[in-house]
C-alpha positions as CSV (number, residue, x, y, z in Angstrom):
1,M,124.9,20.9,13.5
2,S,123.7,22.8,16.5
3,P,121.0,25.5,16.3
4,D,122.1,29.2,16.5
5,Y,119.6,29.7,19.4
6,S,120.5,29.2,23.1
7,T,118.2,29.6,26.1
8,P,118.9,32.8,28.0
9,A,120.0,32.6,31.6
10,P,117.0,33.1,34.0
11,W,118.3,36.5,35.2
12,E,118.5,38.0,31.6
13,S,115.7,40.1,30.3
14,S,113.1,38.5,28.1
15,P,113.8,39.0,24.3
16,A,110.1,39.4,23.6
17,V,106.9,40.8,25.1
18,F,103.5,39.2,24.5
19,N,100.3,41.1,25.1
20,I,96.8,39.9,25.0
21,L,94.1,42.5,24.7
22,Q,90.3,41.8,25.2
23,T,88.2,43.1,22.3
24,G,85.2,43.9,24.5
25,T,82.9,41.7,22.3
26,R,82.8,38.2,21.2
27,K,84.8,37.2,18.0
28,A,81.7,35.4,16.7
29,D,79.6,38.6,16.9
30,C,82.0,40.6,14.8
31,N,82.2,40.6,10.9
32,P,85.6,40.4,9.3
33,H,85.8,44.2,8.8
34,E,85.1,44.8,12.4
35,L,87.7,42.2,13.5
36,R,90.4,43.8,11.2
37,Q,89.7,47.3,12.7
38,I,89.9,46.0,16.2
39,A,93.2,44.1,15.5
40,E,94.8,47.0,13.7
41,R,93.8,49.4,16.6
42,N,95.3,47.1,19.1
43,I,98.5,46.5,17.2
44,K,99.0,50.2,16.7
45,A,98.4,50.9,20.5
46,L,101.0,48.3,21.5
47,T,103.6,48.6,18.9
48,P,106.6,51.1,19.5
49,H,107.8,52.8,16.4
50,N,111.0,50.7,16.4
51,S,109.3,47.3,16.9
52,T,108.9,44.3,14.5
53,V,105.5,42.7,14.3
54,H,105.4,39.0,13.7
55,Y,102.2,37.2,12.5
56,T,102.1,33.4,13.2
57,D,100.0,30.6,12.1
58,G,100.0,26.8,12.3
59,S,97.6,24.4,10.4
60,V,96.9,20.7,10.3
61,E,95.0,19.1,7.3
62,T,92.4,16.9,8.9
63,T,92.2,14.3,6.2
64,S,95.9,13.5,5.9
65,T,97.3,14.9,9.2
66,K,99.9,16.8,7.3
67,A,100.9,19.9,9.3
68,G,103.0,23.1,8.9
69,S,103.8,26.3,10.6
70,A,104.8,29.9,9.5
71,F,105.4,33.3,10.5
72,T,105.6,36.5,8.6
73,I,107.2,39.8,9.5
74,E,105.1,43.0,8.9
75,G,106.5,44.5,5.7
76,G,109.1,41.8,5.5
77,N,109.8,38.0,4.8
78,T,107.8,34.9,5.4
79,S,109.2,31.7,6.9
80,L,107.3,28.4,6.6
81,W,108.0,24.9,7.3
82,R,106.5,21.4,7.6
83,T,106.1,19.8,11.0
84,S,105.9,16.2,11.7
85,D,102.7,14.5,10.4
86,G,100.3,13.8,13.3
87,C,101.0,17.0,15.2
88,S,98.0,18.7,16.9
89,T,96.7,22.1,16.0
90,L,98.2,23.4,19.3
91,Q,101.5,21.9,18.5
92,V,101.8,23.6,15.1
93,E,100.5,26.9,16.5
94,L,103.1,26.8,19.2
95,A,105.9,25.9,16.8
96,A,105.0,29.0,14.7
97,I,105.2,31.2,17.8
98,L,108.5,29.6,18.7
99,G,109.9,30.1,15.3
100,A,108.9,33.8,15.4
101,Q,110.4,34.2,18.9
102,R,113.7,32.6,17.8
103,H,113.6,34.9,14.7
104,A,113.2,37.9,17.0
105,S,115.9,36.9,19.4
106,I,118.4,36.3,16.7
107,N,117.6,39.5,14.8
108,K,117.1,41.9,17.7
109,A,120.4,43.5,17.2
110,L,119.9,44.0,13.5
């Protein structure tokens, strides 16, 4: 069974836009409340009214090397799945981003 996703041609426009904003301070110097305020301010500044926001996460349990990835849609559903045992933290974080990007591509016309 083939996946519903296909790689767009190089001349097609990108289905997603990624922005990275600097906070102006080190994350380690902020308390959780300040970090949340910074994140909410940046998301609000970047998010057009008709956008869908995806939050991603990947995690590896260090003692058993079990791993998984997930994304959640602001005000919507959550999708999570196990990845192969032994994946690195980077691999599961990237898998979560890829899952969110595929979801956005498939659902952009909805």
